[in-house]
N, C-alpha and C positions, 0 to 999 in steps of 0.2 A: 344832031337830033333837033327836029323842029318843035315848036311850041305845041302844035296840034298833036304830035305823037305822045307828048307827055300828058295830055289831057285824058281823063278817065273816059272810056268808051261807054255807049249805051248798052245796057245788059241785055243779053239774049241767051238762048239755051246753051250755046257753045262756049261763052266766056263768063257765065255767071260765077260768082265767087263761091268757093267751097264753104258749105255751111259750118264745118269744123272751125274754119278761121274766125268766124264771128264769135263762136263760143270761147276760143282761146283769148280773143281780144277782150271779151266781157269778163272772163275769169281773171285776166290780168288787172283790169280795172277794180274788180271786186277784192283781189288780193291787196291792191294798193289802199282801198278803203279800209281794209281790216287792220292796217298798220297805224292808223292815225285816228285821233279824235278832234283834230283841228277843224273847226266848222268852215273855215275858209277853203281848206283843201278838199273837204267833203263837198262843199258847194261847187267847187271847180270840177270835181269828178262827175257830179250830176249834170252840170252844164255840158261837159264833154260828151257823155253818153246821150243826152237829149239832142245835141246838135247832130251827131252822127246818125241817130235814128231818124231825125227830121230830113236829113239830106239823102239817106240811102234806103229807107224802107219802102216797100211797095204797097199796092192796094189789096194784098192777099189777106185772107181772114186773120191769120195769126199776127200780121203786122199791126192790128188794131189793139192788141193786148197791152201795149206799152202804157197807155193811160191808166189801165187797171192796176198795173204794178206801181205806178206813181201814187195813185190813190191809196193803195195798200201800204205804201211807205209812209204816207202822211198819217194814216190811221195808227200805224205802229208807233210813230213819233208821239201822237196824241195820247195813246195808252200808256206809253212810258212816263210821260209827264204827269198823267193822272195818278199813276202808281206812286210816283215820287211825292205827290201832294198828300194822298190818302194814307199810304203805308210808310211814309218817311224815307229818308235817304241815309246811308251809312256815312255820308260826308258831313263832318261837323262844320258849322257855319256860324258866323257872327252877325250877319245881316238878316234880321228876322223880318219876314214879310207878313205872316199872319199865324195865329195860333188857333188850330181847330180843336173842337171838343174831342178829348181822347177817350176811347172805349176801353174800359178795364178788362184785362185778359187774365186768365189763370196762370199759375206759377210755371206750369209746364210749357207755356208760350213765351218764355223769356227770350228777348231779342227781337220780338215781333210787336209792332204797335200799330194801332189804327187811329189816325188823328195826331194831334200834337203840333209841335213847332214845324213850320215850313220856312226854310231859309233860302236865300238867293243862291248860295253856293250848291245846295242840294238840287235845286231846279236846273242850274247850269250844267251840273254833272249829268243829270238825267237827259237834258237836251243834247249834250254831246254824244252820250251813249245811244239814245234813240236815233240821232241823225246818222251814226255809223251804220246801224242796222238798216235803216231806210235806204241808204246809199247802196248797200249790198243787194237789197231787193230790186232797186232800180237798174243796177248793172245786169241782173239776171233777166229783168224784163226787157232790156235792150237786146240781149241775145235771143230771146223768144220772138221779138218783133222783127229781127233781121234774118234769122236762119230758118230755112224751110225744114220743118220736122220730117216730112217724107223723104227729102234728099239727105238729110242727116242720117236717117235709118238706112238708106241705101249705101251710105259710105262706111257703115260700121263693119268691122271684121266678122267673118262668118261665125266665129265662136260666141259673139255677143248678140247674134241676130235676135234670138228669142227674148233676151233681157231688153234689147233695144226696142223691140215692138212694144213691150209694156211701158217703157219709159216714154216713147213717142205718143202712145195713146194717152198717157197721163199729161204730157205737155200740150197736147191739142185740145184737151178737155176745156181749159179755161177760155182760150180764143173762141172755140165753137160756141161755148155757152154765152159769151158776150155777144157774139154775132146773132145768135138766136133771140136773146133778150132784146137787142136793138131792132131786129126785124119785126118781133111781135109787138113791141111798144109803138113802132111806126105804123103798123097795120091798125092798131086800136085807135091811135090818133086820127087816122083817116076815116074811121068809122064813127068818130065822135064819142069814143068810150074812154073812161079814165084809164091812165097808164101809170099812175103814181099812187102812193098811199098803200095801206094794208090791202084794200080790196083789189086794187090794180095789180099788186104784187102776187096775190093768190091766184088771180085769173090768168096772169102770164106764166106762173110757175108750172102749172099743169101741162101746157103745151110744150114748154121747154123740156120738162121731164120726158114727155112722150117722144120728142125728137131725139133725145139722147138715147132712149131705148131702141128706137129704130135704127140709129147709127150703130149701136153695139151689134144688133142682129145682122146688119149689112157687113160690118167688119168681120164678124165670125164666119159668115158665108164666104166672103172673099179670101180669108185666110185658109179656110178648108179647101177651096178650089185651087189655091196655089200650093198646096202641099206643105202647109206650115207644120213644123215639128218633125219632119222626116230627116233622119240623119243616116250617114254611112257607117259601115262597121269598120272599127279600128281595133288594134291589138290592146289587150288590158294594160300593158306596160305604158302605152302611149296615153291612155286615158288617165292613169295614176300621175304620170309626169305632167300632164296638162293641168290637172287639178292642183298639184303641188305648186307649179310655177305660177299659175293664175292666182290662187289664193295668197301665196307668199308675196307675190308681186304687188297685189292690191293692199295687203297689209303694210308693206313697205312704202307704198305711195301715200297711204293715209298718215303713217307715222312721219314721213318726210314733209308732207304738207303741213301737218301740225307743228313740226319743228320750224318751218319757214314762217308760219303765221304767229307762232308764240315769240315773245320778246327774248327768251332765254335759250331757244333751240336753234338759232341760226347756224351754229357751228356744225351740228350733226344733221341738220335738215336736208341740205342739198345732196350729200353723198347717199343718204338713205333713200331719198326720192329718186335719184338716178338709178340706184340698184333695183329699187322696186319697179321702176318703169321698164328696165331691161328684162327682169323676170316676167313681168306681166306681158310684155311683147312676145317673149318666147312662148309663154302659155297660150297666148292668142293664136300664134302661128301654128302651134301644134293642134289646138282645138279647131282651127279652120279646116283641118283635113277631114272632120266629120260632117261638114256642111256640104250640102249637094246643090245649093242655090248658085245662080249665076247673076251677073250684074249686066244690065243693058245701058249702054252709054254712061259709064261711070264718070263721076265728077273728077276733074284734074285739079291737083294742088299746084297752082302756078305761082308766078313771081308776085302777082298782087295779093294772093292769099298769104304768102310768107310776109309781105309787108304789113298787112293787117294784123296777123297773129303776132309778129315781132313788136308792133307798136304797143299792144297791150302788155306783152311780156316786159318790154323796156320800161313802161310806167311802173309795174310791180317791182322790177329790179331797182330802179332809181329810189323808190320809196323805202325798200328794204335796206339799201345802203345808207340812205339819209337817217333811218332810224338808229344805225350804229354811230353815225357822226354827230348828230345833234337831236337826241331824243326829246328834248324839251320843246323843240319847235313842232314836233308831231303830236305831242301829248301836252297841250297847254294846261297849266295848273289852275285849279278851281279854288284852292286854299293856299295862299290868299288869291282873291280874284284878280285876274290880269287879262288885258285885252289881247286876244290872239293876233299873231302876226303871220304873214304870208311868206314862208321861206322860199328862197329862189329856186334851188335845185329840185325839191320835190314838185313845185308848181311847173317847172319846165318838163319834168318827167311825165306829169299828168297831161300836159298839153301834147305830148307825143301820141296820145290816144286819139287825137283829131285826125291823124293820117288817113283812116279809112274813109273819111268824108271827101277825100281828094283822090285817092288811088282806086277805091273799089268801083266797079262798074256802076254807072248811074242808072236808076230805074227808068224804064221807058215811060214817056208821057201818054201814049196812046193805048197801052194795054197793061193789064195788071201784072203780067209776068209771074203768075203763081208758080209755074214750073221752073222758072229761073231764079227765083229769090230764095 
């Protein structure tokens, strides 16, 4: 095997990566982030997600939403720190930073305070907690920037098509909104008009709202023209079995996922998750008999899609395993304060998430590849 054959090819319509692989990869990184409050590991996860997005995102409109998710993560981190300063922290601390004027509250508000002592331990705990949530948002933003929503909708089973349309419309709202705001601000700058401040925001908001309404009307007309919502007749027994399998499977998936994410549920989480996935797949297969839609040029889940998905799953698996072996390394203590260390095996597992930057088809330099991304 030559070196050229190992190199990732240029992306085009026939070899574009399956969008579901990007979501599995991102959810794997998000699962890894949910298992730790170590700021070094969380920063490594953010770096891995950012590098893959920089290496493999295209010029499509949804690919520009990653920066918005990063800003949202920073905002969440700032809000969490502000709450820790104003409302206090449940973590006792001995390193006093400042004492704010405390607002007296009635007796029924016992346990809640506004102002008071602000300790270094409380701020560090809030920083760790907010950084974990920000990392989760950034991982979701990476999936939004790399996976095409329209191709993801086309890959859904027939039983989930109606629900998938609603999800895809919701997913495309933020990227389209960001693209409209940038376009209108650039147009106002070219005309010498203000594009910032309260006045600029109000004058940009109305055209953005008008564009959103126009897209909604166009989407409704396109859905009606394509026969959206039409189903085939199936026996009542099949409908009941479909509902039971799908609902029971989804409940099992939720319970199993909670067990895997919780520190005390790793023993029952995986069996319940597998049973829920099997029941949900059976329900989706039965529900697909009602769908009368067809697929044109369906996306293929190939070897590179497996590598991308498994890299994210491997990062999550290594982090879950490390949590059972050395929980102190993943949850650094704040009382007493200690400098967090970078554990070797969790860091190596997170670095496996860099694999998509080398095996996924590279975006073409001469065209946006909106259909292929």
